Residue, then its C-alpha position, 0 to 999 in steps of 0.5 A: m284208215t287207208i290212203r291212196k298214196d301219191a304215185v307220180a309226185g316228183q315225176f308228173y308234178p312237183a312233190s312240193s305244194a309251194d312249187i305247184e303254187g308257183m306254177i299255178e300263180h304264173y299260169n293265172k297271171i298269164l291267163d288274166e293278162h291275155i284272156k279276151e273274154k273275161t266273163l268266161l272266168t266266171r262260168e260254173p261248169r258241171a264238168v270239164i275235160v283236162p289233160h294229164a301229162g307232166y305239169v310242165y307240158s299240160a298244167f296251163t291247159a288244165n289250170f284254165a279248166y280248174r279256174l272255172l271249176a273253182n267257181t262251183h264250190a262243189r262238195r264232191v269232184v269225180v275224176i274219171g281217167p283211162s288206165h295206162r298201166v294195167y289191163l282192166r275190164g270195166t271201171s274201177v272205183s277207188d275205195y280208199d279213205t283218203y287221197e294224198t296230195p302235196y296240199g294235204d289229203l282229200p277225203i274220198d266220198k265213201a258213201l258215193v263209192a258204195d252207191l256206185e258199186a251197188r248201182f252200176g256194178l263198179i269194182f275196186a281193183p287197187e292195182a289200177h289206181h296207181e294211175h297218173s291220168t287221175e292222180v295229176q288232177m288231185p292237187f288242182i282239186k285240193r288247191y281250188d276246192p279244198d273242202a271237196k270230197v273226191v271219187e276216182l274212177v279208172y276205166g279200161e275196156e269199157d262201153p262209153r254208153r255204160l260210163a255215160e250212164v254213170i256220169d248222167y247219174l252223178l250230174e243229177d246232184p248239183d253239188t257234184v262235178v265231173v272231171i274227164s282226163t285225157d291227152l290227145s294225139h301222141y308223138y306225131d309231127i306238129d302238123k299231123a297232131n293239129r289235124l288229128d286233135s282238131i277232130c277231137m275238139q270239133a267232136v266236143a264243140d258239136l257234142d258229136p260222139a260219132k265224130l270222135h271215131e273219124g280220127c281222134e286219137a285221145c287216150g281217154k276217148i272212151g271217157v270223152e265219148a261218155m261225157l258227150i253222150a251225157a252232156r247231150k242228154r242233159g242239154l249242157k253246152p260245151l266251151l273249148l278253153d285251151y289247146r296246145t301241144s308239148a312243143d309249146a314247152s319243149g320246142d320239139e315239133n317232130q314228136v308232140v302230144g296234144y292237150m285240150s281243156a273244155a267245160f260243159v255248162e248249163 
């Protein structure tokens, strides 16, 4: 049995499930106490957009989306993120057997992996899967949907329209949900970050892929664009859930990174 070993546990997120659980319980308490529209927490998304920075900076924002995703009790979760470490042409699908997390291993849906390889010509490039943009999502999935299977897609130089076809195919199955991983702008002062990030969020709110090219600097912009194309085709409605920057945790407003979460519902 081949295991996709965790590569950034103890760096981007705690290596202990107890420590992660403490963070999630804290964030859920804040959310329950301060959310104005309580019914939002009952929605069942077909897909979400989440950040992938260190948990201390971005986990509140991501957790909001996973609270909603838990309502779906999905049988499989497909996580799609950009490659940060290696150059990659196209999209690689993780062809291991299981995925390690502090909460225990997640089974990989090997049948769906084989289907995507055959149907869309996806490759398996193992070196592309030591990737934090996708890995940081797995503890959330195991915690909120412990019986789910996962599939991990990591893309490099990819056509958003081609990736949108993959997402559209995945969403044909009501038991499958999609997670799009991206952070927003990187290392601008807080005012410029807010301006640039507002372009990304407006594009999501309007389901307008073209607007992403008017200044959005999301590192996972290809994945977001693909999601917007697929959402428009499927008539999904976007819900912006949370936005903040690293300054909320660090206090440093001179060089911030932006984080957004959103859900797509029927």
